[in-house]
PyMOL Python script that loads the backbone (N, CA, C, O; Angstrom):
from pymol import cmd

cmd.read_pdbstr("""\
ATOM      1  N   MET A   1     -14.070   2.302   2.661  1.00  0.00           N
ATOM      2  CA  MET A   1     -13.682   0.916   2.479  1.00  0.00           C
ATOM      3  C   MET A   1     -12.962   0.406   3.720  1.00  0.00           C
ATOM      4  O   MET A   1     -12.325   1.167   4.449  1.00  0.00           O
ATOM      5  N   SER A   2     -13.075  -0.867   3.935  1.00  0.00           N
ATOM      6  CA  SER A   2     -12.413  -1.508   5.059  1.00  0.00           C
ATOM      7  C   SER A   2     -11.365  -2.484   4.529  1.00  0.00           C
ATOM      8  O   SER A   2     -11.602  -3.221   3.573  1.00  0.00           O
ATOM      9  N   PHE A   3     -10.216  -2.467   5.169  1.00  0.00           N
ATOM     10  CA  PHE A   3      -9.121  -3.339   4.741  1.00  0.00           C
ATOM     11  C   PHE A   3      -8.665  -4.162   5.933  1.00  0.00           C
ATOM     12  O   PHE A   3      -8.677  -3.685   7.068  1.00  0.00           O
ATOM     13  N   GLU A   4      -8.268  -5.386   5.675  1.00  0.00           N
ATOM     14  CA  GLU A   4      -7.750  -6.249   6.730  1.00  0.00           C
ATOM     15  C   GLU A   4      -6.255  -5.972   6.874  1.00  0.00           C
ATOM     16  O   GLU A   4      -5.432  -6.510   6.133  1.00  0.00           O
ATOM     17  N   ILE A   5      -5.929  -5.127   7.837  1.00  0.00           N
ATOM     18  CA  ILE A   5      -4.541  -4.751   8.080  1.00  0.00           C
ATOM     19  C   ILE A   5      -3.936  -5.750   9.060  1.00  0.00           C
ATOM     20  O   ILE A   5      -4.512  -6.035  10.110  1.00  0.00           O
ATOM     21  N   ARG A   6      -2.786  -6.268   8.708  1.00  0.00           N
ATOM     22  CA  ARG A   6      -2.074  -7.206   9.583  1.00  0.00           C
ATOM     23  C   ARG A   6      -0.789  -6.557  10.070  1.00  0.00           C
ATOM     24  O   ARG A   6      -0.147  -5.788   9.355  1.00  0.00           O
ATOM     25  N   HIS A   7      -0.428  -6.889  11.314  1.00  0.00           N
ATOM     26  CA  HIS A   7       0.805  -6.383  11.902  1.00  0.00           C
ATOM     27  C   HIS A   7       1.786  -7.533  12.032  1.00  0.00           C
ATOM     28  O   HIS A   7       1.519  -8.511  12.729  1.00  0.00           O
ATOM     29  N   ASP A   8       2.907  -7.416  11.367  1.00  0.00           N
ATOM     30  CA  ASP A   8       3.985  -8.391  11.481  1.00  0.00           C
ATOM     31  C   ASP A   8       5.071  -7.736  12.331  1.00  0.00           C
ATOM     32  O   ASP A   8       5.956  -7.061  11.805  1.00  0.00           O
ATOM     33  N   ALA A   9       4.997  -7.940  13.650  1.00  0.00           N
ATOM     34  CA  ALA A   9       5.917  -7.283  14.578  1.00  0.00           C
ATOM     35  C   ALA A   9       7.363  -7.714  14.336  1.00  0.00           C
ATOM     36  O   ALA A   9       8.282  -6.913  14.507  1.00  0.00           O
ATOM     37  N   ASP A  10       7.573  -8.960  13.944  1.00  0.00           N
ATOM     38  CA  ASP A  10       8.936  -9.438  13.698  1.00  0.00           C
ATOM     39  C   ASP A  10       9.603  -8.692  12.541  1.00  0.00           C
ATOM     40  O   ASP A  10      10.802  -8.414  12.581  1.00  0.00           O
ATOM     41  N   ARG A  11       8.823  -8.376  11.521  1.00  0.00           N
ATOM     42  CA  ARG A  11       9.359  -7.644  10.354  1.00  0.00           C
ATOM     43  C   ARG A  11       9.154  -6.137  10.487  1.00  0.00           C
ATOM     44  O   ARG A  11       9.569  -5.373   9.616  1.00  0.00           O
ATOM     45  N   GLN A  12       8.513  -5.711  11.577  1.00  0.00           N
ATOM     46  CA  GLN A  12       8.184  -4.305  11.812  1.00  0.00           C
ATOM     47  C   GLN A  12       7.469  -3.720  10.590  1.00  0.00           C
ATOM     48  O   GLN A  12       7.923  -2.775   9.946  1.00  0.00           O
ATOM     49  N   ARG A  13       6.322  -4.347  10.317  1.00  0.00           N
ATOM     50  CA  ARG A  13       5.557  -3.994   9.124  1.00  0.00           C
ATOM     51  C   ARG A  13       4.064  -4.195   9.370  1.00  0.00           C
ATOM     52  O   ARG A  13       3.642  -5.156  10.013  1.00  0.00           O
ATOM     53  N   PHE A  14       3.280  -3.262   8.841  1.00  0.00           N
ATOM     54  CA  PHE A  14       1.835  -3.429   8.721  1.00  0.00           C
ATOM     55  C   PHE A  14       1.581  -3.658   7.242  1.00  0.00           C
ATOM     56  O   PHE A  14       2.222  -3.034   6.397  1.00  0.00           O
ATOM     57  N   HIS A  15       0.649  -4.551   6.923  1.00  0.00           N
ATOM     58  CA  HIS A  15       0.431  -4.837   5.509  1.00  0.00           C
ATOM     59  C   HIS A  15      -0.983  -5.326   5.250  1.00  0.00           C
ATOM     60  O   HIS A  15      -1.681  -5.802   6.145  1.00  0.00           O
ATOM     61  N   THR A  16      -1.372  -5.190   4.008  1.00  0.00           N
ATOM     62  CA  THR A  16      -2.622  -5.732   3.511  1.00  0.00           C
ATOM     63  C   THR A  16      -2.422  -6.018   2.022  1.00  0.00           C
ATOM     64  O   THR A  16      -1.543  -5.444   1.379  1.00  0.00           O
ATOM     65  N   THR A  17      -3.236  -6.897   1.497  1.00  0.00           N
ATOM     66  CA  THR A  17      -3.197  -7.190   0.069  1.00  0.00           C
ATOM     67  C   THR A  17      -4.560  -6.833  -0.517  1.00  0.00           C
ATOM     68  O   THR A  17      -5.598  -7.286  -0.037  1.00  0.00           O
ATOM     69  N   VAL A  18      -4.533  -6.021  -1.551  1.00  0.00           N
ATOM     70  CA  VAL A  18      -5.757  -5.574  -2.216  1.00  0.00           C
ATOM     71  C   VAL A  18      -5.637  -5.944  -3.693  1.00  0.00           C
ATOM     72  O   VAL A  18      -4.721  -5.500  -4.385  1.00  0.00           O
ATOM     73  N   GLU A  19      -6.565  -6.752  -4.154  1.00  0.00           N
ATOM     74  CA  GLU A  19      -6.563  -7.199  -5.547  1.00  0.00           C
ATOM     75  C   GLU A  19      -5.193  -7.734  -5.959  1.00  0.00           C
ATOM     76  O   GLU A  19      -4.724  -7.471  -7.066  1.00  0.00           O
ATOM     77  N   GLY A  20      -4.561  -8.478  -5.070  1.00  0.00           N
ATOM     78  CA  GLY A  20      -3.273  -9.093  -5.344  1.00  0.00           C
ATOM     79  C   GLY A  20      -2.064  -8.185  -5.159  1.00  0.00           C
ATOM     80  O   GLY A  20      -0.928  -8.634  -5.308  1.00  0.00           O
ATOM     81  N   ALA A  21      -2.290  -6.924  -4.840  1.00  0.00           N
ATOM     82  CA  ALA A  21      -1.193  -5.964  -4.659  1.00  0.00           C
ATOM     83  C   ALA A  21      -0.867  -5.809  -3.175  1.00  0.00           C
ATOM     84  O   ALA A  21      -1.750  -5.529  -2.364  1.00  0.00           O
ATOM     85  N   LEU A  22       0.403  -5.993  -2.828  1.00  0.00           N
ATOM     86  CA  LEU A  22       0.852  -5.844  -1.452  1.00  0.00           C
ATOM     87  C   LEU A  22       1.036  -4.376  -1.117  1.00  0.00           C
ATOM     88  O   LEU A  22       1.731  -3.650  -1.828  1.00  0.00           O
ATOM     89  N   CYS A  23       0.409  -3.939  -0.030  1.00  0.00           N
ATOM     90  CA  CYS A  23       0.487  -2.562   0.449  1.00  0.00           C
ATOM     91  C   CYS A  23       1.118  -2.613   1.838  1.00  0.00           C
ATOM     92  O   CYS A  23       0.714  -3.430   2.666  1.00  0.00           O
ATOM     93  N   VAL A  24       2.099  -1.758   2.105  1.00  0.00           N
ATOM     94  CA  VAL A  24       2.870  -1.886   3.338  1.00  0.00           C
ATOM     95  C   VAL A  24       3.124  -0.546   4.023  1.00  0.00           C
ATOM     96  O   VAL A  24       3.101   0.520   3.407  1.00  0.00           O
ATOM     97  N   LEU A  25       3.366  -0.655   5.317  1.00  0.00           N
ATOM     98  CA  LEU A  25       3.919   0.431   6.115  1.00  0.00           C
ATOM     99  C   LEU A  25       5.047  -0.195   6.916  1.00  0.00           C
ATOM    100  O   LEU A  25       4.815  -1.104   7.713  1.00  0.00           O
ATOM    101  N   ASP A  26       6.264   0.282   6.711  1.00  0.00           N
ATOM    102  CA  ASP A  26       7.428  -0.225   7.419  1.00  0.00           C
ATOM    103  C   ASP A  26       7.828   0.769   8.499  1.00  0.00           C
ATOM    104  O   ASP A  26       7.740   1.982   8.310  1.00  0.00           O
ATOM    105  N   TYR A  27       8.263   0.241   9.621  1.00  0.00           N
ATOM    106  CA  TYR A  27       8.675   1.091  10.737  1.00  0.00           C
ATOM    107  C   TYR A  27       9.848   0.448  11.452  1.00  0.00           C
ATOM    108  O   TYR A  27      10.179  -0.714  11.220  1.00  0.00           O
ATOM    109  N   SER A  28      10.472   1.229  12.328  1.00  0.00           N
ATOM    110  CA  SER A  28      11.477   0.688  13.242  1.00  0.00           C
ATOM    111  C   SER A  28      11.032   1.080  14.645  1.00  0.00           C
ATOM    112  O   SER A  28      10.299   2.051  14.833  1.00  0.00           O
ATOM    113  N   LEU A  29      11.485   0.315  15.612  1.00  0.00           N
ATOM    114  CA  LEU A  29      11.096   0.551  16.999  1.00  0.00           C
ATOM    115  C   LEU A  29      12.346   0.524  17.861  1.00  0.00           C
ATOM    116  O   LEU A  29      13.096  -0.451  17.861  1.00  0.00           O
ATOM    117  N   ALA A  30      12.558   1.598  18.589  1.00  0.00           N
ATOM    118  CA  ALA A  30      13.710   1.688  19.485  1.00  0.00           C
ATOM    119  C   ALA A  30      13.347   2.563  20.675  1.00  0.00           C
ATOM    120  O   ALA A  30      12.880   3.691  20.516  1.00  0.00           O
ATOM    121  N   GLY A  31      13.565   2.032  21.855  1.00  0.00           N
ATOM    122  CA  GLY A  31      13.331   2.823  23.064  1.00  0.00           C
ATOM    123  C   GLY A  31      11.917   3.345  23.199  1.00  0.00           C
ATOM    124  O   GLY A  31      11.710   4.452  23.695  1.00  0.00           O
ATOM    125  N   GLY A  32      10.936   2.559  22.764  1.00  0.00           N
ATOM    126  CA  GLY A  32       9.545   2.991  22.869  1.00  0.00           C
ATOM    127  C   GLY A  32       9.127   4.034  21.849  1.00  0.00           C
ATOM    128  O   GLY A  32       8.090   4.679  22.005  1.00  0.00           O
ATOM    129  N   VAL A  33       9.939   4.205  20.793  1.00  0.00           N
ATOM    130  CA  VAL A  33       9.604   5.159  19.735  1.00  0.00           C
ATOM    131  C   VAL A  33       9.510   4.410  18.411  1.00  0.00           C
ATOM    132  O   VAL A  33      10.466   3.778  17.963  1.00  0.00           O
ATOM    133  N   MET A  34       8.336   4.500  17.801  1.00  0.00           N
ATOM    134  CA  MET A  34       8.101   3.920  16.480  1.00  0.00           C
ATOM    135  C   MET A  34       8.412   4.988  15.434  1.00  0.00           C
ATOM    136  O   MET A  34       7.825   6.070  15.444  1.00  0.00           O
ATOM    137  N   THR A  35       9.331   4.675  14.545  1.00  0.00           N
ATOM    138  CA  THR A  35       9.636   5.580  13.437  1.00  0.00           C
ATOM    139  C   THR A  35       9.034   4.978  12.174  1.00  0.00           C
ATOM    140  O   THR A  35       9.459   3.920  11.708  1.00  0.00           O
ATOM    141  N   ILE A  36       8.040   5.668  11.630  1.00  0.00           N
ATOM    142  CA  ILE A  36       7.401   5.204  10.399  1.00  0.00           C
ATOM    143  C   ILE A  36       8.301   5.631   9.241  1.00  0.00           C
ATOM    144  O   ILE A  36       8.460   6.819   8.963  1.00  0.00           O
ATOM    145  N   ALA A  37       8.885   4.635   8.573  1.00  0.00           N
ATOM    146  CA  ALA A  37       9.883   4.898   7.541  1.00  0.00           C
ATOM    147  C   ALA A  37       9.302   4.955   6.136  1.00  0.00           C
ATOM    148  O   ALA A  37       9.794   5.700   5.288  1.00  0.00           O
ATOM    149  N   TYR A  38       8.256   4.173   5.885  1.00  0.00           N
ATOM    150  CA  TYR A  38       7.793   4.031   4.505  1.00  0.00           C
ATOM    151  C   TYR A  38       6.355   3.549   4.482  1.00  0.00           C
ATOM    152  O   TYR A  38       5.976   2.643   5.224  1.00  0.00           O
ATOM    153  N   THR A  39       5.573   4.156   3.634  1.00  0.00           N
ATOM    154  CA  THR A  39       4.220   3.686   3.348  1.00  0.00           C
ATOM    155  C   THR A  39       4.131   3.519   1.840  1.00  0.00           C
ATOM    156  O   THR A  39       4.361   4.467   1.091  1.00  0.00           O
ATOM    157  N   GLY A  40       3.794   2.305   1.392  1.00  0.00           N
ATOM    158  CA  GLY A  40       3.752   2.046  -0.035  1.00  0.00           C
ATOM    159  C   GLY A  40       2.488   1.352  -0.483  1.00  0.00           C
ATOM    160  O   GLY A  40       2.124   0.294   0.032  1.00  0.00           O
ATOM    161  N   VAL A  41       1.821   1.963  -1.451  1.00  0.00           N
ATOM    162  CA  VAL A  41       0.612   1.406  -2.057  1.00  0.00           C
ATOM    163  C   VAL A  41       0.806   1.466  -3.569  1.00  0.00           C
ATOM    164  O   VAL A  41       0.970   2.554  -4.122  1.00  0.00           O
ATOM    165  N   PRO A  42       0.790   0.325  -4.243  1.00  0.00           N
ATOM    166  CA  PRO A  42       0.950   0.341  -5.700  1.00  0.00           C
ATOM    167  C   PRO A  42      -0.122   1.195  -6.386  1.00  0.00           C
ATOM    168  O   PRO A  42      -1.271   1.239  -5.946  1.00  0.00           O
ATOM    169  N   THR A  43       0.268   1.860  -7.450  1.00  0.00           N
ATOM    170  CA  THR A  43      -0.646   2.782  -8.131  1.00  0.00           C
ATOM    171  C   THR A  43      -1.930   2.108  -8.597  1.00  0.00           C
ATOM    172  O   THR A  43      -2.982   2.747  -8.633  1.00  0.00           O
ATOM    173  N   GLU A  44      -1.861   0.830  -8.953  1.00  0.00           N
ATOM    174  CA  GLU A  44      -3.070   0.172  -9.467  1.00  0.00           C
ATOM    175  C   GLU A  44      -4.184   0.039  -8.418  1.00  0.00           C
ATOM    176  O   GLU A  44      -5.339  -0.192  -8.776  1.00  0.00           O
ATOM    177  N   VAL A  45      -3.851   0.180  -7.135  1.00  0.00           N
ATOM    178  CA  VAL A  45      -4.884   0.120  -6.097  1.00  0.00           C
ATOM    179  C   VAL A  45      -4.898   1.401  -5.261  1.00  0.00           C
ATOM    180  O   VAL A  45      -5.528   1.451  -4.205  1.00  0.00           O
ATOM    181  N   GLY A  46      -4.214   2.419  -5.732  1.00  0.00           N
ATOM    182  CA  GLY A  46      -4.153   3.686  -5.006  1.00  0.00           C
ATOM    183  C   GLY A  46      -5.465   4.442  -5.023  1.00  0.00           C
ATOM    184  O   GLY A  46      -6.377   4.126  -5.787  1.00  0.00           O
ATOM    185  N   GLY A  47      -5.542   5.444  -4.164  1.00  0.00           N
ATOM    186  CA  GLY A  47      -6.715   6.310  -4.116  1.00  0.00           C
ATOM    187  C   GLY A  47      -7.918   5.725  -3.406  1.00  0.00           C
ATOM    188  O   GLY A  47      -9.027   6.243  -3.541  1.00  0.00           O
ATOM    189  N   ARG A  48      -7.720   4.662  -2.657  1.00  0.00           N
ATOM    190  CA  ARG A  48      -8.835   3.998  -1.962  1.00  0.00           C
ATOM    191  C   ARG A  48      -8.757   4.127  -0.451  1.00  0.00           C
ATOM    192  O   ARG A  48      -9.587   3.564   0.263  1.00  0.00           O
ATOM    193  N   GLY A  49      -7.772   4.862   0.042  1.00  0.00           N
ATOM    194  CA  GLY A  49      -7.628   5.024   1.482  1.00  0.00           C
ATOM    195  C   GLY A  49      -6.807   3.935   2.155  1.00  0.00           C
ATOM    196  O   GLY A  49      -6.834   3.792   3.378  1.00  0.00           O
ATOM    197  N   ILE A  50      -6.078   3.169   1.352  1.00  0.00           N
ATOM    198  CA  ILE A  50      -5.291   2.065   1.910  1.00  0.00           C
ATOM    199  C   ILE A  50      -4.142   2.594   2.763  1.00  0.00           C
ATOM    200  O   ILE A  50      -3.921   2.107   3.872  1.00  0.00           O
ATOM    201  N   ALA A  51      -3.415   3.575   2.263  1.00  0.00           N
ATOM    202  CA  ALA A  51      -2.303   4.141   3.031  1.00  0.00           C
ATOM    203  C   ALA A  51      -2.813   4.729   4.349  1.00  0.00           C
ATOM    204  O   ALA A  51      -2.175   4.574   5.390  1.00  0.00           O
ATOM    205  N   ALA A  52      -3.952   5.394   4.300  1.00  0.00           N
ATOM    206  CA  ALA A  52      -4.536   5.958   5.520  1.00  0.00           C
ATOM    207  C   ALA A  52      -4.863   4.860   6.524  1.00  0.00           C
ATOM    208  O   ALA A  52      -4.626   5.019   7.722  1.00  0.00           O
ATOM    209  N   ALA A  53      -5.407   3.750   6.040  1.00  0.00           N
ATOM    210  CA  ALA A  53      -5.738   2.628   6.923  1.00  0.00           C
ATOM    211  C   ALA A  53      -4.478   2.034   7.548  1.00  0.00           C
ATOM    212  O   ALA A  53      -4.491   1.639   8.714  1.00  0.00           O
ATOM    213  N   LEU A  54      -3.399   1.968   6.784  1.00  0.00           N
ATOM    214  CA  LEU A  54      -2.136   1.463   7.315  1.00  0.00           C
ATOM    215  C   LEU A  54      -1.589   2.386   8.401  1.00  0.00           C
ATOM    216  O   LEU A  54      -1.150   1.923   9.454  1.00  0.00           O
ATOM    217  N   VAL A  55      -1.618   3.690   8.141  1.00  0.00           N
ATOM    218  CA  VAL A  55      -1.126   4.651   9.136  1.00  0.00           C
ATOM    219  C   VAL A  55      -1.984   4.595  10.392  1.00  0.00           C
ATOM    220  O   VAL A  55      -1.453   4.562  11.502  1.00  0.00           O
ATOM    221  N   ARG A  56      -3.289   4.584  10.233  1.00  0.00           N
ATOM    222  CA  ARG A  56      -4.181   4.532  11.390  1.00  0.00           C
ATOM    223  C   ARG A  56      -3.912   3.273  12.224  1.00  0.00           C
ATOM    224  O   ARG A  56      -3.856   3.345  13.451  1.00  0.00           O
ATOM    225  N   ALA A  57      -3.750   2.139  11.573  1.00  0.00           N
ATOM    226  CA  ALA A  57      -3.479   0.890  12.295  1.00  0.00           C
ATOM    227  C   ALA A  57      -2.163   0.981  13.055  1.00  0.00           C
ATOM    228  O   ALA A  57      -2.067   0.521  14.193  1.00  0.00           O
ATOM    229  N   SER A  58      -1.151   1.573  12.431  1.00  0.00           N
ATOM    230  CA  SER A  58       0.142   1.695  13.102  1.00  0.00           C
ATOM    231  C   SER A  58       0.046   2.621  14.315  1.00  0.00           C
ATOM    232  O   SER A  58       0.622   2.334  15.364  1.00  0.00           O
ATOM    233  N   LEU A  59      -0.674   3.722  14.172  1.00  0.00           N
ATOM    234  CA  LEU A  59      -0.814   4.664  15.281  1.00  0.00           C
ATOM    235  C   LEU A  59      -1.669   4.090  16.403  1.00  0.00           C
ATOM    236  O   LEU A  59      -1.390   4.323  17.579  1.00  0.00           O
ATOM    237  N   ASP A  60      -2.698   3.350  16.050  1.00  0.00           N
ATOM    238  CA  ASP A  60      -3.508   2.698  17.084  1.00  0.00           C
ATOM    239  C   ASP A  60      -2.670   1.677  17.857  1.00  0.00           C
ATOM    240  O   ASP A  60      -2.809   1.542  19.072  1.00  0.00           O
ATOM    241  N   THR A  61      -1.811   0.971  17.149  1.00  0.00           N
ATOM    242  CA  THR A  61      -0.916   0.008  17.805  1.00  0.00           C
ATOM    243  C   THR A  61       0.066   0.738  18.717  1.00  0.00           C
ATOM    244  O   THR A  61       0.317   0.303  19.841  1.00  0.00           O
ATOM    245  N   ALA A  62       0.619   1.846  18.232  1.00  0.00           N
ATOM    246  CA  ALA A  62       1.537   2.636  19.056  1.00  0.00           C
ATOM    247  C   ALA A  62       0.838   3.087  20.344  1.00  0.00           C
ATOM    248  O   ALA A  62       1.411   3.012  21.431  1.00  0.00           O
ATOM    249  N   ARG A  63      -0.384   3.547  20.206  1.00  0.00           N
ATOM    250  CA  ARG A  63      -1.132   3.995  21.379  1.00  0.00           C
ATOM    251  C   ARG A  63      -1.351   2.838  22.356  1.00  0.00           C
ATOM    252  O   ARG A  63      -1.173   3.007  23.563  1.00  0.00           O
ATOM    253  N   GLU A  64      -1.728   1.686  21.855  1.00  0.00           N
ATOM    254  CA  GLU A  64      -1.966   0.513  22.712  1.00  0.00           C
ATOM    255  C   GLU A  64      -0.724   0.126  23.509  1.00  0.00           C
ATOM    256  O   GLU A  64      -0.824  -0.326  24.649  1.00  0.00           O
ATOM    257  N   HIS A  65       0.442   0.307  22.900  1.00  0.00           N
ATOM    258  CA  HIS A  65       1.696  -0.099  23.545  1.00  0.00           C
ATOM    259  C   HIS A  65       2.396   1.035  24.290  1.00  0.00           C
ATOM    260  O   HIS A  65       3.429   0.818  24.923  1.00  0.00           O
ATOM    261  N   GLY A  66       1.838   2.239  24.218  1.00  0.00           N
ATOM    262  CA  GLY A  66       2.448   3.377  24.898  1.00  0.00           C
ATOM    263  C   GLY A  66       3.678   3.928  24.193  1.00  0.00           C
ATOM    264  O   GLY A  66       4.527   4.558  24.824  1.00  0.00           O
ATOM    265  N   TRP A  67       3.782   3.694  22.878  1.00  0.00           N
ATOM    266  CA  TRP A  67       4.920   4.179  22.108  1.00  0.00           C
ATOM    267  C   TRP A  67       4.673   5.607  21.630  1.00  0.00           C
ATOM    268  O   TRP A  67       3.525   6.016  21.456  1.00  0.00           O
ATOM    269  N   LYS A  68       5.724   6.348  21.422  1.00  0.00           N
ATOM    270  CA  LYS A  68       5.684   7.625  20.726  1.00  0.00           C
ATOM    271  C   LYS A  68       5.987   7.338  19.257  1.00  0.00           C
ATOM    272  O   LYS A  68       6.464   6.255  18.920  1.00  0.00           O
ATOM    273  N   VAL A  69       5.711   8.304  18.388  1.00  0.00           N
ATOM    274  CA  VAL A  69       5.840   8.082  16.943  1.00  0.00           C
ATOM    275  C   VAL A  69       6.605   9.224  16.278  1.00  0.00           C
ATOM    276  O   VAL A  69       6.364  10.401  16.547  1.00  0.00           O
ATOM    277  N   VAL A  70       7.521   8.845  15.413  1.00  0.00           N
ATOM    278  CA  VAL A  70       8.202   9.788  14.518  1.00  0.00           C
ATOM    279  C   VAL A  70       7.734   9.447  13.103  1.00  0.00           C
ATOM    280  O   VAL A  70       8.102   8.399  12.571  1.00  0.00           O
ATOM    281  N   PRO A  71       6.935  10.309  12.489  1.00  0.00           N
ATOM    282  CA  PRO A  71       6.466  10.028  11.126  1.00  0.00           C
ATOM    283  C   PRO A  71       7.502  10.483  10.093  1.00  0.00           C
ATOM    284  O   PRO A  71       7.344  11.536   9.476  1.00  0.00           O
ATOM    285  N   ALA A  72       8.561   9.689   9.907  1.00  0.00           N
ATOM    286  CA  ALA A  72       9.619  10.042   8.963  1.00  0.00           C
ATOM    287  C   ALA A  72       9.139   9.965   7.515  1.00  0.00           C
ATOM    288  O   ALA A  72       9.656  10.673   6.650  1.00  0.00           O
ATOM    289  N   CYS A  73       8.170   9.122   7.255  1.00  0.00           N
ATOM    290  CA  CYS A  73       7.552   9.007   5.933  1.00  0.00           C
ATOM    291  C   CYS A  73       6.685  10.250   5.695  1.00  0.00           C
ATOM    292  O   CYS A  73       5.895  10.630   6.559  1.00  0.00           O
ATOM    293  N   SER A  74       6.830  10.871   4.543  1.00  0.00           N
ATOM    294  CA  SER A  74       6.082  12.110   4.275  1.00  0.00           C
ATOM    295  C   SER A  74       4.573  11.897   4.297  1.00  0.00           C
ATOM    296  O   SER A  74       3.829  12.774   4.736  1.00  0.00           O
ATOM    297  N   TYR A  75       4.116  10.738   3.825  1.00  0.00           N
ATOM    298  CA  TYR A  75       2.676  10.487   3.851  1.00  0.00           C
ATOM    299  C   TYR A  75       2.181  10.397   5.289  1.00  0.00           C
ATOM    300  O   TYR A  75       1.166  11.005   5.631  1.00  0.00           O
ATOM    301  N   ALA A  76       2.884   9.646   6.135  1.00  0.00           N
ATOM    302  CA  ALA A  76       2.480   9.494   7.534  1.00  0.00           C
ATOM    303  C   ALA A  76       2.506  10.845   8.252  1.00  0.00           C
ATOM    304  O   ALA A  76       1.624  11.134   9.060  1.00  0.00           O
ATOM    305  N   ALA A  77       3.511  11.670   7.962  1.00  0.00           N
ATOM    306  CA  ALA A  77       3.598  12.992   8.589  1.00  0.00           C
ATOM    307  C   ALA A  77       2.406  13.862   8.190  1.00  0.00           C
ATOM    308  O   ALA A  77       1.807  14.527   9.035  1.00  0.00           O
ATOM    309  N   ALA A  78       2.067  13.854   6.910  1.00  0.00           N
ATOM    310  CA  ALA A  78       0.922  14.643   6.438  1.00  0.00           C
ATOM    311  C   ALA A  78      -0.373  14.122   7.034  1.00  0.00           C
ATOM    312  O   ALA A  78      -1.236  14.909   7.423  1.00  0.00           O
ATOM    313  N   TRP A  79      -0.521  12.801   7.111  1.00  0.00           N
ATOM    314  CA  TRP A  79      -1.732  12.202   7.658  1.00  0.00           C
ATOM    315  C   TRP A  79      -1.886  12.576   9.128  1.00  0.00           C
ATOM    316  O   TRP A  79      -2.976  12.947   9.566  1.00  0.00           O
ATOM    317  N   MET A  80      -0.802  12.480   9.888  1.00  0.00           N
ATOM    318  CA  MET A  80      -0.871  12.871  11.300  1.00  0.00           C
ATOM    319  C   MET A  80      -1.224  14.348  11.449  1.00  0.00           C
ATOM    320  O   MET A  80      -1.948  14.724  12.370  1.00  0.00           O
ATOM    321  N   GLY A  81      -0.717  15.181  10.549  1.00  0.00           N
ATOM    322  CA  GLY A  81      -1.028  16.607  10.599  1.00  0.00           C
ATOM    323  C   GLY A  81      -2.497  16.906  10.389  1.00  0.00           C
ATOM    324  O   GLY A  81      -3.009  17.910  10.885  1.00  0.00           O
ATOM    325  N   ARG A  82      -3.178  16.035   9.653  1.00  0.00           N
ATOM    326  CA  ARG A  82      -4.616  16.214   9.391  1.00  0.00           C
ATOM    327  C   ARG A  82      -5.494  15.556  10.455  1.00  0.00           C
ATOM    328  O   ARG A  82      -6.702  15.795  10.491  1.00  0.00           O
ATOM    329  N   HIS A  83      -4.903  14.732  11.320  1.00  0.00           N
ATOM    330  CA  HIS A  83      -5.677  13.994  12.327  1.00  0.00           C
ATOM    331  C   HIS A  83      -5.130  14.303  13.711  1.00  0.00           C
ATOM    332  O   HIS A  83      -4.330  13.556  14.274  1.00  0.00           O
ATOM    333  N   VAL A  84      -5.587  15.428  14.238  1.00  0.00           N
ATOM    334  CA  VAL A  84      -5.055  15.935  15.502  1.00  0.00           C
ATOM    335  C   VAL A  84      -5.303  14.995  16.679  1.00  0.00           C
ATOM    336  O   VAL A  84      -4.661  15.127  17.722  1.00  0.00           O
ATOM    337  N   GLU A  85      -6.219  14.055  16.524  1.00  0.00           N
ATOM    338  CA  GLU A  85      -6.481  13.099  17.602  1.00  0.00           C
ATOM    339  C   GLU A  85      -5.298  12.165  17.852  1.00  0.00           C
ATOM    340  O   GLU A  85      -5.277  11.444  18.849  1.00  0.00           O
ATOM    341  N   TYR A  86      -4.319  12.177  16.954  1.00  0.00           N
ATOM    342  CA  TYR A  86      -3.103  11.363  17.119  1.00  0.00           C
ATOM    343  C   TYR A  86      -1.875  12.210  17.467  1.00  0.00           C
ATOM    344  O   TYR A  86      -0.783  11.669  17.641  1.00  0.00           O
ATOM    345  N   GLU A  87      -2.042  13.509  17.568  1.00  0.00           N
ATOM    346  CA  GLU A  87      -0.905  14.398  17.819  1.00  0.00           C
ATOM    347  C   GLU A  87      -0.185  14.082  19.132  1.00  0.00           C
ATOM    348  O   GLU A  87       1.018  14.313  19.246  1.00  0.00           O
ATOM    349  N   ASP A  88      -0.903  13.562  20.111  1.00  0.00           N
ATOM    350  CA  ASP A  88      -0.280  13.227  21.392  1.00  0.00           C
ATOM    351  C   ASP A  88       0.762  12.115  21.260  1.00  0.00           C
ATOM    352  O   ASP A  88       1.571  11.925  22.168  1.00  0.00           O
ATOM    353  N   LEU A  89       0.757  11.384  20.157  1.00  0.00           N
ATOM    354  CA  LEU A  89       1.718  10.300  19.955  1.00  0.00           C
ATOM    355  C   LEU A  89       3.043  10.794  19.379  1.00  0.00           C
ATOM    356  O   LEU A  89       4.044  10.079  19.420  1.00  0.00           O
ATOM    357  N   ARG A  90       3.051  12.006  18.847  1.00  0.00           N
ATOM    358  CA  ARG A  90       4.252  12.489  18.171  1.00  0.00           C
ATOM    359  C   ARG A  90       5.409  12.621  19.148  1.00  0.00           C
ATOM    360  O   ARG A  90       5.275  13.211  20.220  1.00  0.00           O
ATOM    361  N   ALA A  91       6.554  12.057  18.753  1.00  0.00           N
ATOM    362  CA  ALA A  91       7.768  12.103  19.602  1.00  0.00           C
ATOM    363  C   ALA A  91       8.462  13.444  19.420  1.00  0.00           C
ATOM    364  O   ALA A  91       9.498  13.692  20.038  1.00  0.00           O
TER     365      ALA A  91
END
""", "prot")
cmd.dss("prot")
cmd.show_as("cartoon", "prot")
cmd.util.cbc("prot")
cmd.orient("prot")
């Protein structure tokens, strides 16, 4: 599935809405390091790869900007562990 992921840099958030449910990835940015703090997908739309799409979008953005990443969120950490092509971003 494909999701329209939006980046709200002012709120330090990636988000999408699926069937009326807001799905988010929140992060903080300091000194060129993005810390992924939270990934949230409501259960009613879970299991569709939405969280993965949010993490991928955040990591692609980090790569574009030359940021390193701290996956403080357990989901983001596990996802990065399964996708070695993003390991170079780990702070």
